[in-house]
N, C-alpha and C positions, 0 to 999 in steps of 0.2 A: 289494285296494285299491290297492296300489302299482302293480300292473300296469295297472289301469284308468287311473290318472293318467298313467303313463309313456307310454301309447299316444298321448296328445294331443301330446306333444312329438316323437313319432316320425313323425308325419304330415308330408308324404306320402312314403311309401316309405323312411323312415329307420329307424334302430335306436337304442334307448336302453338302456343297460346299467345296472342297479342291483344292485351286488354284494350277496350275502347279508349280512344284518346291518346294512345301511346304509339301510334303508327309511325310518326316522324322520328321518335326516339329509337324505334326498332330499326328503321332504315338508315339512320344517320351514320353509324360506323361502317357500313358495308361499302365495298368498292362500287364505283359508279357503274361498272359493267353489270352488276346484279339488277339494275333498274331496267324494267321493260322499255324498249325503245332505244337503248344505248348499245349499239353494235361496235365492231372494231374501229371503224372510222371515227365515230363520235367519241369513243373512249380515248383514242389517240389525240384528238383535238382538245378534249378536256384536260388530258395530262399536260399538254403543251401550255395550257392556261393555268396549270398548277392545281387543278381540281382532281382529287383522287377518290374521295368518299362522297356518298350521297349527302351527308351533312354539309360538306363544303359546297356541293352543287346547290343545295337549298338556299345558301346565302347569296348566290349570284342574282343580281336584279333580273327580273323577268324580261325587261326590255333588251338587256344585253344578250340573253339566251335567244330571244326572238331574232335579233339582228344577226347572231352567229349561225343559228340553225334554221332560220326561217320562222315566220310568225306561228304557223301551226305546230311544227315540231318543237320549237323552242318553248312555246306555251305549255305543251304537254310535259316536257322535261321539268319545267319550273313547278308545275302542279304535282307531278308524281314524286319529285324529290321531297316535297312537303307533305306527302301521304294524302294528297287530294286527287280524286279521279272522278270526273263527271260523266264518264262513259257508262251507259246503262248496262246492267247485267242481263244478258240474253239467255233464255233457256236453251238447253242443248237441243240440236236438231236431230231428227232421225238419220242415222248413217245411210249413205247411198251404197257403200260397199265396205267390206272388211278385207284388208290386204296384209300380207306378210311376205317379206323378201329378205334376201341376205346375199352377201358376196362370198365367193369361195376363196378360202385362203389355205393352201395355194389353189390357183385356178385348176380346173379339172375337166377332163374329157371322159371320165369314167361314167358310163351310162347308169350303172347301178347306184353310184353315189348320188347322181343328179336326181334319179327317181326317188331315192330314199329321202333326199332333202325336200323334194316336192311334197311327199307324203307328210313329212314332219311339219312343213309350213302349213299344209292343210289341217293337220291336227290342231295347230295353234289358232288358225283362223276359225275353224269350226267350233272349237272350245269357246272362243269369244262370242260367237253367235249364240251358243247354248246359254251362256251366262246371261245374255240379254233377252232370252226367250224369242230369238229370231231365227229365220231360215232364209236360204238364198236359192235363186233359180239358175244363176249363170256362173260358170267357172271361167276364169281367165288365167292364162299362163304367160309369163314373159321371161325371156332369157337375154343375156348380153354376152357376146363373145369377147375373148381376151383382146382381140385386135380392134375392138370398138363397136361394130354394128350389132344390133339386136332387133328383136321383133316380139310381138305379142299376138295371141289369138284367144278367142272366146267361144264358148258353146253353151247353149241353154238346155237345161235338163227338162224332162217331161213334167216334173213336179218339184217344188221347193223342198229342201232338206237341210239338216244341220249335221249330217253325218259325213266325216272325212272319208269313210270307206265307200260312200256313194259318189263323192266328188272325184275320188282318185282315178277310176278308170277313164273318166272324161279328161282329166288333167294329163294323164299319160298319153292319150291319143293326141292331145294338143301338142305335147312335147315331141311326139313323133313327127308332126308336121313342121315344127320349129327347128329342132336340133338336127340339121341336115349336113353340116360341115364338119370336117375332121379338124376342128379347132377347139381349144379349151374354152370352157365357159368361165366368165368372170362373175356372173350374177344369175340368180333364178328367183322367181317370185310368183305368187298366186294371188288372186283376188276373187272374192265371192260377192256378187252383186245381184240386183233384182230382189232386194231384201223385203221380206214379209214378216209381220209381227203377229204373235199369238200362237195358240196351241195348234197342232196339226189337225186338219179337219178329219171327221170320222171317215175311216176307210171302208174296205170291204167287210161284208158280214163275217167272212172267214179270213182273218188277217194272215198274211204270209208268215209262217212260223220262223223262217230264216231271218226276216227283218225284225221280228219281235225279239229274237235272240240278240241281234245286233244292237237294238235299242237298249236292252238290259245290260249288255256288255259295256256300251259307251257310258251309261249311267253309273255303273260300278267304277269304271276308270276315272270318271270325273270326281266321284266321291273320294277315291284314294288320293288323287292328285291335289284336290283341294285341301286335304288334311296333311299330306306328307310332302307336297311339292310335285312339280310336273315330272321330275326325273324319277319319281318313285316307281313308275312303270314305263318301260320302253316297249312299244307295241307296233305291230304291222311292219311295214317296210322301213320304219325308223330304225329297226334293229341293225340294218346295214351301216348305220352311222357309228355304232359302237366301235371303239378302237380308233376311229378316224378323228373324233372330236372329244375334247374333255367335257365333263358334265359337272354342273352345280345342282343344287336342289331345285333350281328353276328350269332345268333342262340342259340341252347341249349349249356349250359356250360358243356362240357365233360372233361374227364381226358386227352384227346388228345389235346395238345395245338393248333395244326394246324387246328382243327375243331372249336375251340373256338374263334380264331382270325377272 
């Protein structure tokens, strides 16, 4: 619990140290909403009870919290407020997919903008795959129209890859099948699934020169972006987004916070 709360204060790229035995002191002055498990409804109820900080919550008898929030939820609140957490630490599981999506602001029916955004989202998703040494077999594209309805489609490649330029032709074909109405789009997203881990298997005795150039190009882009930020290079169809969206060092500033960081 203490680690989960502390990470909020460490962003972006910082370090927070909570020495052993001081977890309760670290949590005590924080608003109750900072505590995992306290949502808007629980926060409102605690405020009506005059409880606004984690330290004040820690002083509430456990039996009263159990009676107010239920035995299980009230017990967890009582323990977490005192920096106690009996839940086991579980190792991270292998991801089933890597997805990136964003809302259009304003909504758009411009096909060039939509395709450019799909390429950019694939860039971000494929970069995440490469960082973890993974590749994917299946590409999915989803859209949502401004008037509500949406849909998604998928297609599996002949071989797994971690290259956005190999995913994109498939994604564009899926967009052709999805984007059939003359209505603005509210959202677009991509997902890469069928994840495999490890180096690419040895290929042909005489590798495709064009693909070898692609791999070297991507490797160079990754090195530049790792050092100077994702916005250091705007490549491929993403160029269409220049002038449409502001940029920070982390890339285009989108409505989706995880893509803006």
